[in-house]
C-alpha positions, 0 to 999 in steps of 0.5 A: 368858256374858252375863246375861239381860235382862228388860225391864219395860214397860207399856201406860201409866204407873202400871200397876204396873211398879215393884211387879211389878219389885220383887216379881219381883226379890225372888222371883228373889233368894229362888230363888238367882238373882243378879239386879240391878234397875235403872231408868235413867231416873226423872222426877217423883221417885225413889220407883221407884228406892227401891223397887227398892233395897229389893227388893235389900236396899239392896245398891246405891246409888240412883245405881247403880240410877237414874243419870238422875233428873229432878224434873219429872213428865213423860216423861224426854225432856221432863223432861231438856230442861227442864234443858237436858240430852240423854240419849243412847241410847248412854249408857243402853246403856253403863250397862246393859252395865256393870250386866249384869256380875256377875249372872245376870239384869238386870231393867230397868224402863222409864219410862211405856209402851213408846213413851214417849220416854226420851231423844233419839230412843229409847224402851223399844222401842229398848233392848229390841231392842239388849239382846235383852231379854225384854219383860214388858208390864204391863197393868191387867186391866180393860176395854180391856186387850185392845186396850192389850196388843195395841197394845204387842205389835204395836209390838214387832219380831217377834223381841221379840214372840215373847219377850214376856210379858204381866202382867195386874194385877187391879184393886181393883174388877174389872169384868166384862171381868176374867174374860175378858181373859186368855183373849182376849189368849192367843189373840193372844200365845200360851197361855203368855205371859199371866200373871194377878196379884192386885191388888198395890196402889200400894205403893212399898216392897214389902219387907213383901209376902209372896211367897205364895199367888196372887202366888207362883204367878203369879211362878213361872209367869212365871219359868218362861216367861222 
């Protein structure tokens, strides 16, 4: 039986995808789930892959987590072209297909937002569709969250949108919209598809973060829906 695929995408870059991916990986492992977390493409450094590796207790090498890495802090398509390289969708899918073997859940973290170009002619949306993955859309809980999350959901094909979950990440200094965003997004995404997370910070290595309190409850609710 093929493993399930969770695909962590976002409304933009630097919205908390890696932190959520790392904490969700730890939570699944602690729950006895055989999970493997990967980030096929990184640009601007490999910190995200390092965080995912730590979340898996360093059981995988960085190359097993992140086979395509580019130094330029640009969308991966442009970062690869700067090195006169071309990343093809079929190669990324072959990597992910191999990564699925031997695990119950494959967690894939995308780069940038849903439509950020990853390679020649594809972005996270194409990978989500090809893998029949459950999209988890990470969105900062601030003014504009309703529009941003709806744009991402509307950009997904209907079948993927029906599976999608939204992770609203609190900000260190909440604005007035933070109290009402979740309820409004639920009207469009479904009552059980929106999950509110506390401020997770910009931690690279989440290994020392306690999976307790509001964070643990939010992770449990998310897992229950996927």
